[in-house]
N, C-alpha and C positions, 0 to 999 in steps of 0.2 A: 507445562512438566515440567516446567524450571519455579513456577511458582507454586507448584504441589512438596516439591524437594522440598525447597527455602521452608514449609511450611513445617514439614513434618520433623526437619533437623532445628527449628525454632520452638518448636513442642517438647521434642528433646533436652532442652534446654532448656525448658521454663521452669523446671522446680530449683534450677543452681539460682534463677533472679529472681522472680515473684512469690515462689510457690503458693503458684493457683491449685485449687481443690481439685478432687477427681472429677467432679462436678463438671466445672468450670474446663476443665482438658476435653471430658466427655461433646458436652455439648459444640468446642471445639469440630474437632475432628465430623461430626455428626454435620456441621456447616461446610465440609468441603468435601464430605461423600456424595453430598448432589451433586457436584460438577462431575466427582469420580468414584459413580457410584459401585466399582469393580477391585480397586487402585489396593493391590495386597498389603504393602505398605500402611495405609490410613487403617485398614481393617486388624491388622493384625496391635496396631493400637490399641484399637479402642477395643478388640476381645481381650486382653489384656488387660486393662482398666477393671470393664466388667468382669470376666470371674475372679476378681479381687473383692468389686464389690455387690454385681448380681450375677453370679454363674448362672443363671436361667438364660438370661438376654445373650451371652455370649456362643449358646450353642450352636445359634444359627450362622450366626458368625462364623465360626471355627469349623463346621460340616462347606459352611459355602468355599472357604480355603483351603482344607484338604479335598473338598470335591475337584479345585481348580491346579495343583498342584500338592499330591500326596507325598511326597518325594523330599520337598524341601522344608528343611531340618526346622525351620520356625513354627513352621505349619503345626508341624509332630509334638513339637514340645507344647506348644500351644494348649493342642491336644490331651497331651497326658498331665498340666495344668489342671484341665479341665475337668478329664477322668478324677483324678484326686480327688477335688472338693464337689463333685456331685457322687460321689460316693462308689463310684468304682476303682480302689489303690489295686484291681490285682490287673487290672485292664493299662492302667497308668504305668504299673512297673514292666509290663509289657513290651510296653510302646516304648518304654528310656529304654529299655534292654535294647530293642532292636536298633536302634537312634544310635546309642554309643556304638554299638557293633562297628555300625558304618562308621563313625567318627567322635573317635574314646577323649578326643578333647574337648570337648563341650562338659567344661564343668558348671555350665547350669541346671544341666540333663542329668550328673552326677551328682549335686546338690539337691535336687528333687527325688534321689532318686534315695537317697542317706535318710533322707525326712523319712520318705514314704515305710523304706523298709522297719527305723525306728519304730516305727508307728506299731508294724507288727509282726515288733519283738524278736527282729533278725537284727540282733545289735551288731555282730560279729560283720554282717555284710553292711552295715550301716558304717562301719566304724572306715571300711576299704574306701564304699563309695563315697563318704566325707573325706577321707586323704586325698583320693580322685580329683574330686572337686579343689581344693584348696592347690593339688598341684599344679594343677594348669589353669588357674584365674591368674589374670595376671594384677588383679588387686582384690585378693579374696576377704571376703568378712570379717574382722575380725569373733563376733559373733559364733561364725561357724570353726571358725582356728580354739577356739576356747570351748566349746561343746564337744568338738572331735578329742581336744587335749584331755579336755574329763572322760570322758569314755574310753579312753587309752590309761589313764589312772585307776580306774573305777576296777576296770580287766587284769590291769596286772602281768600279762602275759609279760614273760622273757622279753625284752629288745621294746615294748610299750612306751617305756619312763621315754627313752631318748627318742623313740619317733615324737612321743608328744612334742618334745624341747627343738627337734627338728620343722617340724614345723611351724610351731611359736616363734622362733628364729626366720622361716622364710616371711611371715607373715610379717617380720617385723626391718626386714629388709624392703619390703615393699610399700607395706605402707607406714611407715618411723617411727619412732617411739614412743611407744605406746602403751603407760601404768597396767592398762588391764592384764597383755600379754604380758610384762613381763611380772608380773606379781602372781602368775598364773603359772611360770617357769621357774619364779623362787618358791613355791611351794613344792614342787616334784622334784627340784633339786636337792633342797634340803630334805624332803625324806629319801634321795638315792643319794646323801651326803658331799653331795658337789658341790662346797659351800663356798670355795673359792670363784666358781660360777654366777652363786647367786651373788655373792659383795659384788661379783661387780656388773651385777645388774641396779642392785641398789649406786652405783657410781653415775651408772650410764643416766639415772633419775633425776638423779641429783643434779648432773650436768645438766640438762635437759628442764626441767623444772625447778630445783633451786633445792638446797636443802630443806627439809620440815623434821618436826619432831616426828612422826608417821613411819618420814626415810630413814631417820636414827635408831627410832625400836625397831625396827625390821631390819635394819644391819645387828642391831643388838642382839637380837632374834637367831638369829644366823649365827652369831660368833658363840652366843653361847650353845647353842645345838653342836658345835665343833666344839666344843671346850675349850676355847680360848677367853679363855673371862676377864683378863688385864683386857682385850681388847675392847671385850664387852662390856665392859665399864668406864672406859675413855666412851663408847656412843651413848650409853647415856648420860653422860658428862655434858658431850655436844646436843643432846636434845633437849638439859635442862638448860643447856647456856641459850638454845632457841626460844624456850619457854620465855626465859628470862626478860628478851627482846620485846616481850608482851606492853599493848600502853598500862598503866597505871590503875588505870578503871576494869581493866577486863584480871591485873591480879590480884584484885581483892576480892573474887568471886570463889568461894567459898570448891565449887567443882578445879580451877587453877590451885589451887591451894593444897587437894587434895591428889590431885595429878601429879604436883612436882613432889611429893612427900614422898610420893610410891619411887617418882623415880629417885631420888636419893635414894631409898631403899633397898630398891631394885646394885646400884650402882654400888652400895656397899656389900650389897653378898656377895657380885661377880668381884669385887674388890677381897674379898674373903675368903672364896673359891681360889684365886690366881692366887694368894700369898700361901695356900697348904698345897 
């Protein structure tokens, strides 16, 4: 038993260590199943990999697991995943609904349900499920947060922008300073006139990654939207100063010279607006 559990733990850690191929993982599992043919943990590992690559071969394994323990939430989630990829989305949604009624904290189930609802054209339901997936996950996927925030922004109901920002900030709190999440939040905050908050996000990214031309221009964009043209001109000036740190060979390129000239022109325009 100890040897079997040690293998399962080691297998779960493999992606962090050697990045073995799924086929290699499957072979390792099959070898251990020879000695432990009915071990549910090994069977679930095998089914998970097969559902992603060869779902038809997972059917027998999932059936075996469900027969042995039909109330096990991991088995039921596998069944729903299998139904989803084998052309039974309605059945998958039904299984997930029942699973979540019994245990509403299953972020993976919420995430899969959201995908199925979106595929069925049920955008509002997909948003609700995606929010639940993010809120219940200890480490939410950045792509899921961005997708849900994008859906909320597109829907545009009262409160949707605030919800999107709340989800993004939850992700940042749990995952750290991710530029993609901050950028999405900045776009939403520009649209809703929350310029100071957007500027604080630029500050956070500069502190985390270092000042760049792109971030200085993002700052200028926010300040221009806020009609704070004097500060926008200063942001353009900062971008030019960063460009001027480039090696001489880079400065000779036509693209570099055109970009620098455009920045100086933008700075002049902002300075002119600030003085009138």
